[in-house]
PyMOL Python script that loads the backbone (N, CA, C, O; Angstrom):
from pymol import cmd

cmd.read_pdbstr("""\
ATOM      1  N   MET A   1       0.548  -1.066  -0.068  1.00  0.00           N
ATOM      2  CA  MET A   1      -0.235   0.158  -0.051  1.00  0.00           C
ATOM      3  C   MET A   1       0.957   0.695   0.070  1.00  0.00           C
ATOM      4  O   MET A   1       1.629   0.179  -0.823  1.00  0.00           O
ATOM      5  N   GLY A   2       1.978   1.860   1.002  1.00  0.00           N
ATOM      6  CA  GLY A   2       2.823   3.076   0.345  1.00  0.00           C
ATOM      7  C   GLY A   2       2.807   3.073   2.543  1.00  0.00           C
ATOM      8  O   GLY A   2       2.127   2.489   3.387  1.00  0.00           O
ATOM      9  N   ARG A   3       3.998   4.104   2.585  1.00  0.00           N
ATOM     10  CA  ARG A   3       4.809   4.337   4.410  1.00  0.00           C
ATOM     11  C   ARG A   3       3.710   5.829   4.451  1.00  0.00           C
ATOM     12  O   ARG A   3       3.072   6.280   3.500  1.00  0.00           O
ATOM     13  N   CYS A   4       3.759   6.300   5.707  1.00  0.00           N
ATOM     14  CA  CYS A   4       3.560   7.366   6.249  1.00  0.00           C
ATOM     15  C   CYS A   4       3.776   7.445   7.508  1.00  0.00           C
ATOM     16  O   CYS A   4       3.743   6.848   8.584  1.00  0.00           O
ATOM     17  N   TYR A   5       4.258   9.421   6.413  1.00  0.00           N
ATOM     18  CA  TYR A   5       5.040  10.081   8.162  1.00  0.00           C
ATOM     19  C   TYR A   5       4.477  11.068   8.347  1.00  0.00           C
ATOM     20  O   TYR A   5       3.745  11.664   7.558  1.00  0.00           O
ATOM     21  N   SER A   6       4.712  11.303   9.238  1.00  0.00           N
ATOM     22  CA  SER A   6       4.521  13.059   9.976  1.00  0.00           C
ATOM     23  C   SER A   6       5.698  13.342  11.484  1.00  0.00           C
ATOM     24  O   SER A   6       6.277  12.627  12.303  1.00  0.00           O
ATOM     25  N   ASP A   7       5.615  14.334  11.287  1.00  0.00           N
ATOM     26  CA  ASP A   7       5.389  15.065  12.911  1.00  0.00           C
ATOM     27  C   ASP A   7       5.232  15.485  13.769  1.00  0.00           C
ATOM     28  O   ASP A   7       5.898  16.007  14.663  1.00  0.00           O
ATOM     29  N   THR A   8       4.101  15.246  13.522  1.00  0.00           N
ATOM     30  CA  THR A   8       2.773  14.695  14.590  1.00  0.00           C
ATOM     31  C   THR A   8       1.771  14.431  14.169  1.00  0.00           C
ATOM     32  O   THR A   8       1.170  15.077  13.311  1.00  0.00           O
ATOM     33  N   TYR A   9       1.134  12.662  15.109  1.00  0.00           N
ATOM     34  CA  TYR A   9       0.314  11.891  14.775  1.00  0.00           C
ATOM     35  C   TYR A   9      -0.740  12.348  16.510  1.00  0.00           C
ATOM     36  O   TYR A   9      -0.536  12.436  17.721  1.00  0.00           O
ATOM     37  N   SER A  10      -1.733  12.492  15.628  1.00  0.00           N
ATOM     38  CA  SER A  10      -3.539  11.973  16.386  1.00  0.00           C
ATOM     39  C   SER A  10      -3.586  10.635  16.940  1.00  0.00           C
ATOM     40  O   SER A  10      -2.808   9.731  16.632  1.00  0.00           O
ATOM     41  N   GLU A  11      -4.755  10.534  17.965  1.00  0.00           N
ATOM     42  CA  GLU A  11      -5.747   9.328  17.130  1.00  0.00           C
ATOM     43  C   GLU A  11      -6.554   9.938  15.551  1.00  0.00           C
ATOM     44  O   GLU A  11      -7.133   9.055  14.919  1.00  0.00           O
ATOM     45  N   GLY A  12      -6.573  10.733  15.215  1.00  0.00           N
ATOM     46  CA  GLY A  12      -7.492  10.645  13.682  1.00  0.00           C
ATOM     47  C   GLY A  12      -6.424  10.237  12.186  1.00  0.00           C
ATOM     48  O   GLY A  12      -6.683   9.929  11.023  1.00  0.00           O
ATOM     49  N   GLY A  13      -5.026  10.459  13.054  1.00  0.00           N
ATOM     50  CA  GLY A  13      -4.410  11.027  11.849  1.00  0.00           C
ATOM     51  C   GLY A  13      -3.824   9.460  11.897  1.00  0.00           C
ATOM     52  O   GLY A  13      -3.788   8.617  11.000  1.00  0.00           O
ATOM     53  N   TYR A  14      -3.478   9.407  12.976  1.00  0.00           N
ATOM     54  CA  TYR A  14      -2.774   8.200  13.782  1.00  0.00           C
ATOM     55  C   TYR A  14      -3.971   6.481  12.859  1.00  0.00           C
ATOM     56  O   TYR A  14      -3.533   5.344  12.683  1.00  0.00           O
ATOM     57  N   TYR A  15      -4.536   6.681  12.718  1.00  0.00           N
ATOM     58  CA  TYR A  15      -6.324   6.080  12.594  1.00  0.00           C
ATOM     59  C   TYR A  15      -5.878   5.790  10.672  1.00  0.00           C
ATOM     60  O   TYR A  15      -5.543   4.725  10.151  1.00  0.00           O
ATOM     61  N   LEU A  16      -6.025   7.013  10.080  1.00  0.00           N
ATOM     62  CA  LEU A  16      -5.907   7.303   8.762  1.00  0.00           C
ATOM     63  C   LEU A  16      -4.745   6.660   8.496  1.00  0.00           C
ATOM     64  O   LEU A  16      -4.686   5.937   7.502  1.00  0.00           O
ATOM     65  N   ALA A  17      -3.877   6.787   9.160  1.00  0.00           N
ATOM     66  CA  ALA A  17      -2.277   6.120   8.526  1.00  0.00           C
ATOM     67  C   ALA A  17      -1.919   4.661   9.231  1.00  0.00           C
ATOM     68  O   ALA A  17      -0.889   4.069   9.552  1.00  0.00           O
ATOM     69  N   SER A  18      -2.985   4.476   9.277  1.00  0.00           N
ATOM     70  CA  SER A  18      -2.167   3.119   9.842  1.00  0.00           C
ATOM     71  C   SER A  18      -3.382   2.183   8.922  1.00  0.00           C
ATOM     72  O   SER A  18      -3.680   1.045   9.284  1.00  0.00           O
ATOM     73  N   ALA A  19      -4.184   3.013   7.375  1.00  0.00           N
ATOM     74  CA  ALA A  19      -3.859   2.361   6.505  1.00  0.00           C
ATOM     75  C   ALA A  19      -3.041   1.598   5.470  1.00  0.00           C
ATOM     76  O   ALA A  19      -3.143   0.577   4.789  1.00  0.00           O
ATOM     77  N   ALA A  20      -1.839   2.979   5.768  1.00  0.00           N
ATOM     78  CA  ALA A  20      -0.554   2.522   5.296  1.00  0.00           C
ATOM     79  C   ALA A  20       0.177   1.360   5.649  1.00  0.00           C
ATOM     80  O   ALA A  20      -0.288   0.759   6.618  1.00  0.00           O
ATOM     81  N   ASP A  21       1.212   0.870   5.119  1.00  0.00           N
ATOM     82  CA  ASP A  21       2.086  -0.860   5.853  1.00  0.00           C
ATOM     83  C   ASP A  21       2.823  -0.753   6.949  1.00  0.00           C
ATOM     84  O   ASP A  21       3.087  -1.414   7.953  1.00  0.00           O
ATOM     85  N   LYS A  22       3.261   1.004   6.124  1.00  0.00           N
ATOM     86  CA  LYS A  22       4.240   0.875   7.437  1.00  0.00           C
ATOM     87  C   LYS A  22       4.321   2.758   8.143  1.00  0.00           C
ATOM     88  O   LYS A  22       4.216   3.863   7.610  1.00  0.00           O
ATOM     89  N   VAL A  23       4.480   2.433   9.095  1.00  0.00           N
ATOM     90  CA  VAL A  23       4.229   4.715   9.751  1.00  0.00           C
ATOM     91  C   VAL A  23       5.560   4.836  10.381  1.00  0.00           C
ATOM     92  O   VAL A  23       6.245   4.086  11.076  1.00  0.00           O
ATOM     93  N   TYR A  24       5.693   5.979   9.926  1.00  0.00           N
ATOM     94  CA  TYR A  24       6.824   6.574  10.415  1.00  0.00           C
ATOM     95  C   TYR A  24       6.769   8.011  10.926  1.00  0.00           C
ATOM     96  O   TYR A  24       6.216   8.947  10.348  1.00  0.00           O
ATOM     97  N   LEU A  25       7.832   8.089  12.833  1.00  0.00           N
ATOM     98  CA  LEU A  25       6.993   9.300  12.817  1.00  0.00           C
ATOM     99  C   LEU A  25       8.188  10.013  13.079  1.00  0.00           C
ATOM    100  O   LEU A  25       8.689   9.380  14.008  1.00  0.00           O
ATOM    101  N   ASN A  26       8.768  10.743  12.870  1.00  0.00           N
ATOM    102  CA  ASN A  26      10.002  11.402  14.014  1.00  0.00           C
ATOM    103  C   ASN A  26      10.719  11.627  14.467  1.00  0.00           C
ATOM    104  O   ASN A  26      10.466  12.812  14.686  1.00  0.00           O
ATOM    105  N   PRO A  27      11.571  11.457  14.875  1.00  0.00           N
ATOM    106  CA  PRO A  27      12.675  10.971  16.596  1.00  0.00           C
ATOM    107  C   PRO A  27      11.891  11.965  17.252  1.00  0.00           C
ATOM    108  O   PRO A  27      10.934  11.595  17.933  1.00  0.00           O
ATOM    109  N   GLU A  28      12.195  13.316  17.130  1.00  0.00           N
ATOM    110  CA  GLU A  28      11.168  14.803  17.230  1.00  0.00           C
ATOM    111  C   GLU A  28       9.766  14.699  17.845  1.00  0.00           C
ATOM    112  O   GLU A  28       9.167  15.188  18.803  1.00  0.00           O
ATOM    113  N   GLY A  29       9.508  13.780  16.788  1.00  0.00           N
ATOM    114  CA  GLY A  29       7.774  14.105  16.352  1.00  0.00           C
ATOM    115  C   GLY A  29       7.139  14.061  18.202  1.00  0.00           C
ATOM    116  O   GLY A  29       7.817  13.730  19.175  1.00  0.00           O
ATOM    117  N   ASP A  30       5.308  14.618  18.209  1.00  0.00           N
ATOM    118  CA  ASP A  30       4.524  14.147  18.765  1.00  0.00           C
ATOM    119  C   ASP A  30       3.503  13.096  18.509  1.00  0.00           C
ATOM    120  O   ASP A  30       3.065  12.835  17.389  1.00  0.00           O
ATOM    121  N   LEU A  31       3.107  12.440  19.745  1.00  0.00           N
ATOM    122  CA  LEU A  31       1.957  12.000  19.144  1.00  0.00           C
ATOM    123  C   LEU A  31       0.856  11.709  20.895  1.00  0.00           C
ATOM    124  O   LEU A  31       1.077  11.581  22.099  1.00  0.00           O
ATOM    125  N   GLU A  32      -0.138  11.731  20.095  1.00  0.00           N
ATOM    126  CA  GLU A  32      -1.061  12.365  21.359  1.00  0.00           C
ATOM    127  C   GLU A  32      -1.923  11.589  21.015  1.00  0.00           C
ATOM    128  O   GLU A  32      -2.466  11.547  19.911  1.00  0.00           O
ATOM    129  N   PHE A  33      -2.170  10.734  22.179  1.00  0.00           N
ATOM    130  CA  PHE A  33      -3.425   9.659  22.018  1.00  0.00           C
ATOM    131  C   PHE A  33      -3.703  10.421  23.855  1.00  0.00           C
ATOM    132  O   PHE A  33      -3.083  10.502  24.915  1.00  0.00           O
ATOM    133  N   ASN A  34      -5.230  10.891  23.190  1.00  0.00           N
ATOM    134  CA  ASN A  34      -6.113  10.805  24.206  1.00  0.00           C
ATOM    135  C   ASN A  34      -6.961   9.885  25.473  1.00  0.00           C
ATOM    136  O   ASN A  34      -7.177   9.790  26.682  1.00  0.00           O
ATOM    137  N   GLY A  35      -7.359   9.035  23.435  1.00  0.00           N
ATOM    138  CA  GLY A  35      -8.011   7.610  23.815  1.00  0.00           C
ATOM    139  C   GLY A  35      -9.863   8.267  22.744  1.00  0.00           C
ATOM    140  O   GLY A  35     -10.253   9.367  22.351  1.00  0.00           O
ATOM    141  N   LEU A  36     -10.299   7.195  22.704  1.00  0.00           N
ATOM    142  CA  LEU A  36     -10.901   7.262  21.249  1.00  0.00           C
ATOM    143  C   LEU A  36     -12.959   6.484  22.667  1.00  0.00           C
ATOM    144  O   LEU A  36     -14.132   6.210  22.413  1.00  0.00           O
ATOM    145  N   VAL A  37     -12.352   6.508  23.530  1.00  0.00           N
ATOM    146  CA  VAL A  37     -13.493   6.293  24.514  1.00  0.00           C
ATOM    147  C   VAL A  37     -13.940   7.559  26.032  1.00  0.00           C
ATOM    148  O   VAL A  37     -13.374   8.571  26.447  1.00  0.00           O
ATOM    149  N   ILE A  38     -14.896   6.996  26.357  1.00  0.00           N
ATOM    150  CA  ILE A  38     -14.497   8.572  27.119  1.00  0.00           C
ATOM    151  C   ILE A  38     -15.830   6.706  28.446  1.00  0.00           C
ATOM    152  O   ILE A  38     -16.188   5.531  28.361  1.00  0.00           O
ATOM    153  N   GLU A  39     -15.894   8.102  29.487  1.00  0.00           N
ATOM    154  CA  GLU A  39     -15.907   6.858  30.849  1.00  0.00           C
ATOM    155  C   GLU A  39     -16.642   7.896  31.616  1.00  0.00           C
ATOM    156  O   GLU A  39     -15.940   8.662  32.277  1.00  0.00           O
ATOM    157  N   ALA A  40     -17.801   8.043  31.644  1.00  0.00           N
ATOM    158  CA  ALA A  40     -18.546   8.891  33.052  1.00  0.00           C
ATOM    159  C   ALA A  40     -18.954   8.166  34.330  1.00  0.00           C
ATOM    160  O   ALA A  40     -19.250   6.971  34.331  1.00  0.00           O
ATOM    161  N   THR A  41     -18.959   8.997  35.502  1.00  0.00           N
ATOM    162  CA  THR A  41     -19.794   8.291  36.244  1.00  0.00           C
ATOM    163  C   THR A  41     -20.968   9.517  36.338  1.00  0.00           C
ATOM    164  O   THR A  41     -21.112  10.623  35.817  1.00  0.00           O
ATOM    165  N   PHE A  42     -21.963   8.413  37.608  1.00  0.00           N
ATOM    166  CA  PHE A  42     -23.100   9.047  37.606  1.00  0.00           C
ATOM    167  C   PHE A  42     -23.739   8.772  38.926  1.00  0.00           C
ATOM    168  O   PHE A  42     -23.811   7.623  39.362  1.00  0.00           O
ATOM    169  N   PHE A  43     -24.373  10.181  39.800  1.00  0.00           N
ATOM    170  CA  PHE A  43     -24.088  10.054  40.611  1.00  0.00           C
ATOM    171  C   PHE A  43     -25.784   9.812  41.844  1.00  0.00           C
ATOM    172  O   PHE A  43     -26.010   9.563  43.028  1.00  0.00           O
ATOM    173  N   LYS A  44     -26.626  10.112  40.476  1.00  0.00           N
ATOM    174  CA  LYS A  44     -27.962   9.867  40.916  1.00  0.00           C
ATOM    175  C   LYS A  44     -28.475   8.790  41.482  1.00  0.00           C
ATOM    176  O   LYS A  44     -29.659   8.830  41.815  1.00  0.00           O
ATOM    177  N   LYS A  45     -27.779   7.723  41.690  1.00  0.00           N
ATOM    178  CA  LYS A  45     -28.641   6.845  42.183  1.00  0.00           C
ATOM    179  C   LYS A  45     -27.654   6.817  44.120  1.00  0.00           C
ATOM    180  O   LYS A  45     -27.793   6.275  45.217  1.00  0.00           O
ATOM    181  N   MET A  46     -27.150   7.348  43.740  1.00  0.00           N
ATOM    182  CA  MET A  46     -25.832   7.367  45.153  1.00  0.00           C
ATOM    183  C   MET A  46     -27.097   8.415  46.379  1.00  0.00           C
ATOM    184  O   MET A  46     -27.846   8.327  47.352  1.00  0.00           O
ATOM    185  N   LEU A  47     -26.538   9.320  45.360  1.00  0.00           N
ATOM    186  CA  LEU A  47     -27.911  10.402  45.961  1.00  0.00           C
ATOM    187  C   LEU A  47     -29.298  10.579  46.669  1.00  0.00           C
ATOM    188  O   LEU A  47     -29.762  11.460  47.394  1.00  0.00           O
ATOM    189  N   ASP A  48     -30.054   8.709  45.886  1.00  0.00           N
ATOM    190  CA  ASP A  48     -31.171   9.128  46.038  1.00  0.00           C
ATOM    191  C   ASP A  48     -31.285   8.612  47.679  1.00  0.00           C
ATOM    192  O   ASP A  48     -31.940   8.972  48.657  1.00  0.00           O
ATOM    193  N   LYS A  49     -29.972   7.260  47.314  1.00  0.00           N
ATOM    194  CA  LYS A  49     -30.324   6.614  48.430  1.00  0.00           C
ATOM    195  C   LYS A  49     -29.751   6.665  49.714  1.00  0.00           C
ATOM    196  O   LYS A  49     -29.726   5.866  50.650  1.00  0.00           O
ATOM    197  N   LEU A  50     -28.994   8.542  49.419  1.00  0.00           N
ATOM    198  CA  LEU A  50     -28.630   9.093  50.796  1.00  0.00           C
ATOM    199  C   LEU A  50     -29.923  10.082  50.575  1.00  0.00           C
ATOM    200  O   LEU A  50     -29.519  11.196  50.907  1.00  0.00           O
ATOM    201  N   GLU A  51     -31.036  10.162  50.242  1.00  0.00           N
ATOM    202  CA  GLU A  51     -32.477  11.009  50.291  1.00  0.00           C
ATOM    203  C   GLU A  51     -31.472  12.618  50.356  1.00  0.00           C
ATOM    204  O   GLU A  51     -31.139  13.307  51.320  1.00  0.00           O
ATOM    205  N   ILE A  52     -31.231  12.764  48.927  1.00  0.00           N
ATOM    206  CA  ILE A  52     -29.610  14.000  49.094  1.00  0.00           C
ATOM    207  C   ILE A  52     -30.791  14.924  47.284  1.00  0.00           C
ATOM    208  O   ILE A  52     -31.244  14.011  46.593  1.00  0.00           O
ATOM    209  N   LYS A  53     -31.079  16.061  46.837  1.00  0.00           N
ATOM    210  CA  LYS A  53     -31.358  16.612  45.497  1.00  0.00           C
ATOM    211  C   LYS A  53     -31.012  17.697  45.929  1.00  0.00           C
ATOM    212  O   LYS A  53     -31.195  18.578  46.769  1.00  0.00           O
ATOM    213  N   PRO A  54     -30.092  17.129  44.546  1.00  0.00           N
ATOM    214  CA  PRO A  54     -28.643  18.570  44.445  1.00  0.00           C
ATOM    215  C   PRO A  54     -29.846  19.786  44.011  1.00  0.00           C
ATOM    216  O   PRO A  54     -30.978  19.650  43.546  1.00  0.00           O
ATOM    217  N   GLU A  55     -29.097  20.946  44.366  1.00  0.00           N
ATOM    218  CA  GLU A  55     -30.425  22.544  44.039  1.00  0.00           C
ATOM    219  C   GLU A  55     -29.111  22.916  42.564  1.00  0.00           C
ATOM    220  O   GLU A  55     -27.995  23.416  42.712  1.00  0.00           O
ATOM    221  N   VAL A  56     -29.759  22.466  41.257  1.00  0.00           N
ATOM    222  CA  VAL A  56     -29.185  23.807  39.883  1.00  0.00           C
ATOM    223  C   VAL A  56     -29.239  24.435  39.647  1.00  0.00           C
ATOM    224  O   VAL A  56     -30.185  24.895  40.285  1.00  0.00           O
ATOM    225  N   PHE A  57     -28.808  25.348  38.847  1.00  0.00           N
ATOM    226  CA  PHE A  57     -29.316  26.785  38.315  1.00  0.00           C
ATOM    227  C   PHE A  57     -28.143  26.853  36.745  1.00  0.00           C
ATOM    228  O   PHE A  57     -27.011  27.097  36.329  1.00  0.00           O
ATOM    229  N   ARG A  58     -29.745  26.349  36.356  1.00  0.00           N
ATOM    230  CA  ARG A  58     -28.663  26.641  34.305  1.00  0.00           C
ATOM    231  C   ARG A  58     -28.921  27.563  33.867  1.00  0.00           C
ATOM    232  O   ARG A  58     -30.088  27.923  34.020  1.00  0.00           O
ATOM    233  N   VAL A  59     -27.967  28.472  33.069  1.00  0.00           N
ATOM    234  CA  VAL A  59     -28.722  29.509  31.785  1.00  0.00           C
ATOM    235  C   VAL A  59     -27.939  29.096  30.672  1.00  0.00           C
ATOM    236  O   VAL A  59     -26.807  28.625  30.561  1.00  0.00           O
ATOM    237  N   GLY A  60     -29.073  29.474  29.679  1.00  0.00           N
ATOM    238  CA  GLY A  60     -28.542  29.093  28.327  1.00  0.00           C
ATOM    239  C   GLY A  60     -29.008  28.023  27.869  1.00  0.00           C
ATOM    240  O   GLY A  60     -29.927  27.831  28.666  1.00  0.00           O
ATOM    241  N   ASP A  61     -29.042  27.071  27.061  1.00  0.00           N
ATOM    242  CA  ASP A  61     -29.678  25.980  26.269  1.00  0.00           C
ATOM    243  C   ASP A  61     -29.469  24.686  26.469  1.00  0.00           C
ATOM    244  O   ASP A  61     -30.294  23.813  26.202  1.00  0.00           O
ATOM    245  N   PHE A  62     -27.768  24.396  27.202  1.00  0.00           N
ATOM    246  CA  PHE A  62     -27.844  23.071  27.622  1.00  0.00           C
ATOM    247  C   PHE A  62     -26.618  23.323  28.047  1.00  0.00           C
ATOM    248  O   PHE A  62     -25.718  24.019  27.576  1.00  0.00           O
ATOM    249  N   LYS A  63     -26.693  22.694  28.962  1.00  0.00           N
ATOM    250  CA  LYS A  63     -25.514  22.473  29.949  1.00  0.00           C
ATOM    251  C   LYS A  63     -25.683  20.441  30.532  1.00  0.00           C
ATOM    252  O   LYS A  63     -26.587  19.757  31.010  1.00  0.00           O
ATOM    253  N   SER A  64     -24.274  20.205  30.124  1.00  0.00           N
ATOM    254  CA  SER A  64     -24.223  18.480  30.351  1.00  0.00           C
ATOM    255  C   SER A  64     -22.958  19.128  31.885  1.00  0.00           C
ATOM    256  O   SER A  64     -22.296  18.322  32.539  1.00  0.00           O
ATOM    257  N   ALA A  65     -22.926  20.360  32.085  1.00  0.00           N
ATOM    258  CA  ALA A  65     -21.821  19.849  33.636  1.00  0.00           C
ATOM    259  C   ALA A  65     -22.373  19.159  35.185  1.00  0.00           C
ATOM    260  O   ALA A  65     -21.884  18.691  36.213  1.00  0.00           O
ATOM    261  N   VAL A  66     -24.202  19.550  34.365  1.00  0.00           N
ATOM    262  CA  VAL A  66     -24.358  19.013  35.457  1.00  0.00           C
ATOM    263  C   VAL A  66     -25.172  17.410  36.355  1.00  0.00           C
ATOM    264  O   VAL A  66     -25.616  16.852  37.359  1.00  0.00           O
ATOM    265  N   GLU A  67     -24.799  17.421  34.772  1.00  0.00           N
ATOM    266  CA  GLU A  67     -25.835  15.580  34.416  1.00  0.00           C
ATOM    267  C   GLU A  67     -25.105  14.209  35.927  1.00  0.00           C
ATOM    268  O   GLU A  67     -25.694  13.451  36.698  1.00  0.00           O
ATOM    269  N   PRO A  68     -24.040  14.432  35.756  1.00  0.00           N
ATOM    270  CA  PRO A  68     -23.342  12.881  36.875  1.00  0.00           C
ATOM    271  C   PRO A  68     -24.500  12.960  37.720  1.00  0.00           C
ATOM    272  O   PRO A  68     -25.143  11.920  37.862  1.00  0.00           O
ATOM    273  N   PHE A  69     -25.127  14.651  38.676  1.00  0.00           N
ATOM    274  CA  PHE A  69     -25.835  14.852  38.966  1.00  0.00           C
ATOM    275  C   PHE A  69     -27.477  14.004  39.770  1.00  0.00           C
ATOM    276  O   PHE A  69     -28.023  13.676  40.824  1.00  0.00           O
ATOM    277  N   LEU A  70     -27.635  14.049  37.721  1.00  0.00           N
ATOM    278  CA  LEU A  70     -29.721  14.121  37.987  1.00  0.00           C
ATOM    279  C   LEU A  70     -29.727  12.807  36.838  1.00  0.00           C
ATOM    280  O   LEU A  70     -30.758  12.165  37.038  1.00  0.00           O
ATOM    281  N   ARG A  71     -29.339  12.516  36.295  1.00  0.00           N
ATOM    282  CA  ARG A  71     -29.262  12.116  35.566  1.00  0.00           C
ATOM    283  C   ARG A  71     -28.801  10.408  35.230  1.00  0.00           C
ATOM    284  O   ARG A  71     -27.614  10.351  34.909  1.00  0.00           O
ATOM    285  N   ASP A  72     -29.312   9.404  35.238  1.00  0.00           N
ATOM    286  CA  ASP A  72     -28.608   7.677  35.026  1.00  0.00           C
ATOM    287  C   ASP A  72     -27.741   7.058  34.448  1.00  0.00           C
ATOM    288  O   ASP A  72     -27.116   6.037  34.732  1.00  0.00           O
ATOM    289  N   ASN A  73     -27.726   8.343  32.857  1.00  0.00           N
ATOM    290  CA  ASN A  73     -26.330   8.544  32.006  1.00  0.00           C
ATOM    291  C   ASN A  73     -27.297   9.622  30.667  1.00  0.00           C
ATOM    292  O   ASN A  73     -28.340  10.232  30.434  1.00  0.00           O
ATOM    293  N   MET A  74     -25.942   9.212  30.125  1.00  0.00           N
ATOM    294  CA  MET A  74     -25.899  10.694  28.756  1.00  0.00           C
ATOM    295  C   MET A  74     -26.699  11.181  28.734  1.00  0.00           C
ATOM    296  O   MET A  74     -27.677  10.519  29.082  1.00  0.00           O
ATOM    297  N   SER A  75     -27.008  12.842  28.288  1.00  0.00           N
ATOM    298  CA  SER A  75     -28.670  12.876  27.794  1.00  0.00           C
ATOM    299  C   SER A  75     -28.289  12.281  25.793  1.00  0.00           C
ATOM    300  O   SER A  75     -27.086  12.354  25.542  1.00  0.00           O
ATOM    301  N   GLU A  76     -29.060  11.842  24.735  1.00  0.00           N
ATOM    302  CA  GLU A  76     -28.709  11.925  23.715  1.00  0.00           C
ATOM    303  C   GLU A  76     -27.696  13.465  23.123  1.00  0.00           C
ATOM    304  O   GLU A  76     -26.945  13.344  22.155  1.00  0.00           O
ATOM    305  N   PRO A  77     -27.850  14.918  23.922  1.00  0.00           N
ATOM    306  CA  PRO A  77     -26.938  16.048  23.189  1.00  0.00           C
ATOM    307  C   PRO A  77     -25.636  15.785  23.571  1.00  0.00           C
ATOM    308  O   PRO A  77     -24.683  15.845  22.794  1.00  0.00           O
ATOM    309  N   ASN A  78     -25.518  15.312  25.491  1.00  0.00           N
ATOM    310  CA  ASN A  78     -24.067  14.711  25.627  1.00  0.00           C
ATOM    311  C   ASN A  78     -23.662  13.702  25.476  1.00  0.00           C
ATOM    312  O   ASN A  78     -23.127  13.257  26.491  1.00  0.00           O
ATOM    313  N   ALA A  79     -23.646  12.785  24.273  1.00  0.00           N
ATOM    314  CA  ALA A  79     -23.438  11.781  24.096  1.00  0.00           C
ATOM    315  C   ALA A  79     -22.818  11.700  22.702  1.00  0.00           C
ATOM    316  O   ALA A  79     -21.934  10.859  22.535  1.00  0.00           O
ATOM    317  N   TYR A  80     -23.291  12.707  21.389  1.00  0.00           N
ATOM    318  CA  TYR A  80     -23.189  13.105  20.446  1.00  0.00           C
ATOM    319  C   TYR A  80     -22.066  14.608  20.455  1.00  0.00           C
ATOM    320  O   TYR A  80     -22.032  15.303  19.440  1.00  0.00           O
ATOM    321  N   SER A  81     -21.177  14.992  21.723  1.00  0.00           N
ATOM    322  CA  SER A  81     -20.922  15.814  21.350  1.00  0.00           C
ATOM    323  C   SER A  81     -19.810  16.314  21.458  1.00  0.00           C
ATOM    324  O   SER A  81     -19.568  17.400  20.931  1.00  0.00           O
TER     325      SER A  81
END
""", "prot")
cmd.dss("prot")
cmd.show_as("cartoon", "prot")
cmd.util.cbc("prot")
cmd.orient("prot")
């Protein structure tokens, strides 16, 4: 197929380069892998068992920062953002 060379690879760049037979990285280059998966922790069930009700004030159309305290799973807008 061919060879691929870069000074920097991210997850997407390396994934694209993986179609080549050989992948090369500059010895002083960068390899940035943050991961392809996210894992979220939700606290709603624990708060329910402890009979704690969080008070949340939201401003704007959509804010996902408080979802772990109010939901058992990610909302659709948060899951695909």
